[in-house]
C-alpha positions as CSV (number, residue, x, y, z in Angstrom):
1,G,-18.8,9.2,-8.4
2,N,-17.2,6.1,-6.8
3,V,-15.6,7.7,-3.8
4,Q,-15.0,6.6,-0.2
5,L,-13.4,8.9,2.4
6,I,-11.2,7.3,5.0
7,V,-10.2,9.4,8.1
8,L,-7.8,8.5,10.9
9,T,-8.5,10.1,14.2
10,S,-7.1,9.7,17.7
11,T,-9.8,7.1,18.3
12,G,-9.4,5.1,15.1
13,L,-10.6,4.9,11.5
14,F,-13.8,6.3,10.1
15,A,-15.3,6.0,6.6
16,S,-17.9,7.7,4.6
17,G,-19.1,7.5,1.0
18,T,-19.7,4.8,-1.6
19,A,-19.6,1.4,0.0
20,G,-17.0,-0.9,-1.6
21,A,-14.9,1.9,-3.2
22,V,-12.1,1.4,-0.7
23,L,-13.2,-0.9,2.1
24,S,-14.9,-4.3,1.5
25,T,-18.7,-4.1,2.0
26,A,-18.2,-6.8,4.7
27,I,-16.5,-4.0,6.8
28,K,-18.7,-1.1,5.8
29,S,-21.9,-1.6,3.7
30,T,-23.5,1.8,4.1
31,N,-22.6,5.3,2.7
32,S,-22.9,7.0,6.1
33,F,-20.0,8.5,8.1
34,Q,-19.1,6.0,10.8
35,K,-16.3,4.4,12.8
36,I,-15.2,1.1,11.4
37,T,-14.3,-2.2,13.0
38,V,-11.8,-4.5,11.3
39,N,-11.3,-8.1,12.5
40,G,-13.1,-7.4,15.8
41,K,-10.8,-4.4,16.6
42,T,-13.0,-1.3,17.2
43,D,-10.4,1.3,16.1
44,G,-10.2,-0.4,12.7
45,L,-6.4,-0.8,12.9
46,P,-4.1,-3.9,12.8
47,S,-3.6,-5.9,15.9
48,G,-1.1,-4.2,18.3
49,I,-1.3,-0.9,16.4
50,T,-2.9,2.2,17.9
51,P,-3.9,5.5,16.2
52,D,-0.9,7.3,17.7
53,S,1.5,4.7,16.3
54,I,0.5,5.5,12.7
55,K,3.0,7.7,10.8
56,M,1.0,8.0,7.6
57,M,-1.9,6.5,5.7
58,F,-2.2,6.1,1.9
59,V,-5.6,5.4,0.4
60,T,-6.4,4.4,-3.2
61,Y,-9.2,2.5,-4.9
62,R,-10.0,-0.8,-3.0
63,S,-6.9,-0.4,-0.7
64,I,-5.4,1.3,2.4
65,I,-1.7,1.2,3.1
66,I,-0.4,2.5,6.5
67,T,3.1,3.1,7.7
68,T,3.8,2.9,11.4
69,C,6.2,5.1,13.4
70,G,8.1,1.8,14.0
71,G,8.7,1.3,10.2
72,R,6.2,-1.4,9.5
73,G,3.8,-1.5,6.5
74,F,0.2,-2.8,6.7
75,V,-2.4,-3.2,3.9
76,L,-6.1,-3.6,4.0
77,S,-7.2,-4.4,0.5
78,Q,-9.9,-6.1,-1.6
79,D,-7.2,-7.3,-4.0
80,S,-4.9,-10.2,-2.8
81,N,-1.6,-9.4,-4.5
82,I,-1.3,-5.8,-3.1
83,R,-1.6,-7.2,0.5
84,G,2.1,-8.0,0.3
85,D,1.9,-11.0,2.6
86,L,2.7,-14.0,0.4
87,G,-0.9,-15.1,0.4
88,V,-1.0,-16.0,4.1
89,S,-4.1,-18.1,4.8
90,A,-5.6,-15.4,7.1
91,S,-5.3,-12.9,4.3
92,S,-8.6,-11.4,3.2
93,A,-10.3,-8.2,2.4
94,T,-11.5,-7.9,6.0
95,V,-8.1,-8.4,7.8
96,W,-5.0,-6.2,7.8
97,S,-1.9,-7.8,6.2
98,Q,1.6,-6.9,7.2
99,V,3.9,-6.4,4.1
100,M,6.5,-9.2,4.0
101,R,9.7,-9.7,2.0
102,A,9.5,-13.5,2.4
103,A,7.8,-16.0,4.7
104,G,8.3,-14.8,8.2
105,Q,10.3,-11.8,7.1
106,P,8.4,-8.5,7.4
107,L,9.5,-5.5,5.4
108,T,11.1,-3.2,8.1
109,N,12.3,0.4,8.5
110,V,9.7,1.7,6.1
111,I,9.5,5.5,6.1
112,V,6.9,5.9,3.4
113,A,4.5,3.6,1.5
114,R,2.4,4.5,-1.6
115,G,0.8,2.6,-4.4
116,T,-2.1,2.1,-6.7
117,E,-5.1,-0.2,-6.7
118,R,-2.8,-3.0,-7.9
119,V,0.8,-2.1,-6.7
120,G,2.5,-1.3,-3.4
121,F,5.6,0.9,-3.4
122,A,7.8,1.6,-0.3
123,L,10.9,3.4,0.7
124,S,13.0,2.1,3.6
125,A,15.3,4.2,5.9
126,D,18.3,2.7,4.2
127,S,17.1,4.2,0.8
128,T,16.1,0.9,-0.6
129,I,12.9,0.8,-2.6
130,W,10.4,-2.1,-2.6
131,T,7.4,-3.1,-4.7
132,W,4.7,-5.8,-4.7
133,G,1.4,-6.5,-6.5
134,D,0.3,-7.1,-10.1
135,N,2.5,-6.4,-13.1
136,I,5.3,-4.8,-11.1
137,L,8.7,-3.7,-12.4
138,L,11.9,-4.1,-10.5
139,G,14.0,-1.5,-12.4
140,N,16.5,-4.0,-13.7
141,S,15.2,-4.4,-17.3
142,T,13.3,-7.6,-16.5
143,A,9.7,-8.1,-17.6
144,R,6.7,-7.3,-15.5
145,V,5.8,-9.9,-12.9
146,N,3.2,-10.5,-10.2
147,R,4.6,-10.6,-6.7
148,N,2.5,-11.0,-3.6
149,F,5.5,-10.1,-1.4
150,A,7.8,-7.0,-1.3
151,S,10.7,-7.3,-3.8
152,Q,13.7,-4.9,-3.7
153,M,13.9,-2.7,-6.8
154,T,17.1,-1.5,-8.5
155,K,17.5,2.3,-8.0
156,P,18.0,4.6,-10.9
157,S,21.6,4.9,-11.9
158,G,23.4,7.9,-10.4
159,I,20.7,8.8,-7.9
160,S,22.3,10.2,-4.7
161,G,19.3,9.8,-2.4
162,I,15.5,9.7,-2.3
163,K,13.2,12.4,-1.0
164,M,9.8,11.1,-2.2
165,I,8.1,8.3,-4.0
166,Q,4.8,7.8,-5.8
167,A,3.1,5.4,-8.2
168,T,0.3,5.7,-10.8
169,Q,-1.7,3.2,-12.8
170,F,-3.1,3.0,-16.2
171,N,-6.2,0.8,-16.2
172,Y,-8.1,0.2,-19.3
173,Y,-11.2,-1.6,-18.2
174,Y,-9.1,-4.0,-16.1
175,T,-7.5,-5.5,-19.3
176,H,-4.3,-3.4,-19.2
177,N,-3.0,-2.9,-15.6
178,Q,0.3,-1.1,-16.0
179,S,1.9,0.9,-13.3
180,S,4.5,3.6,-13.3
181,Y,6.9,4.5,-10.5
182,Y,8.2,8.0,-9.7
183,I,11.1,9.0,-7.4
184,L,12.1,12.5,-6.4
185,G,15.8,12.4,-5.8
186,T,17.8,14.5,-3.3
187,D,19.4,15.9,-6.4
188,N,16.0,17.5,-7.2
189,K,15.6,15.3,-10.3
190,I,12.5,13.2,-11.0
191,Y,13.1,9.6,-12.1
192,A,10.3,7.5,-13.8
193,L,9.9,3.8,-14.5
194,G,7.0,2.1,-16.4
195,D,4.2,3.3,-18.7
């Protein structure tokens, strides 16, 4: 019952459905189907990005993650840690954030980005995997941590290559935010990490 549809067209982003489910109500406060404007840009996309430069879009509760054809990741989210931008002062629910590895170092060569409402998860062209957000795991037997920038994960032992990634989240009334990561290897095996 709390659904918001996000559509990317050749002219930009459109949204419909329950206000606040994905986009901040400061961007779209009605349930009607309409084109959105983000930070003054009438196609709703990040600065310098056009609809034809978007490779893919992933939408989850309170967040949108896009991957550009040039391998950059951008997040528009109501939750600060999933923005992946080290808490840059311009970061807000109404401005796109570029996913960063460290201050001044964007995550590059992204071929796919996924996530949950609290976690971002990306695969780069060199087969490295990256995550950021709340209660993330790095795959190296360390405890969960919060990271508001992309951190490289340790790949599963013995994996030859990666075909596909996905993440899921168990959320018990916002008191137990635990994510799981899934990888489909080129060996046609599925690898899992988390709850």
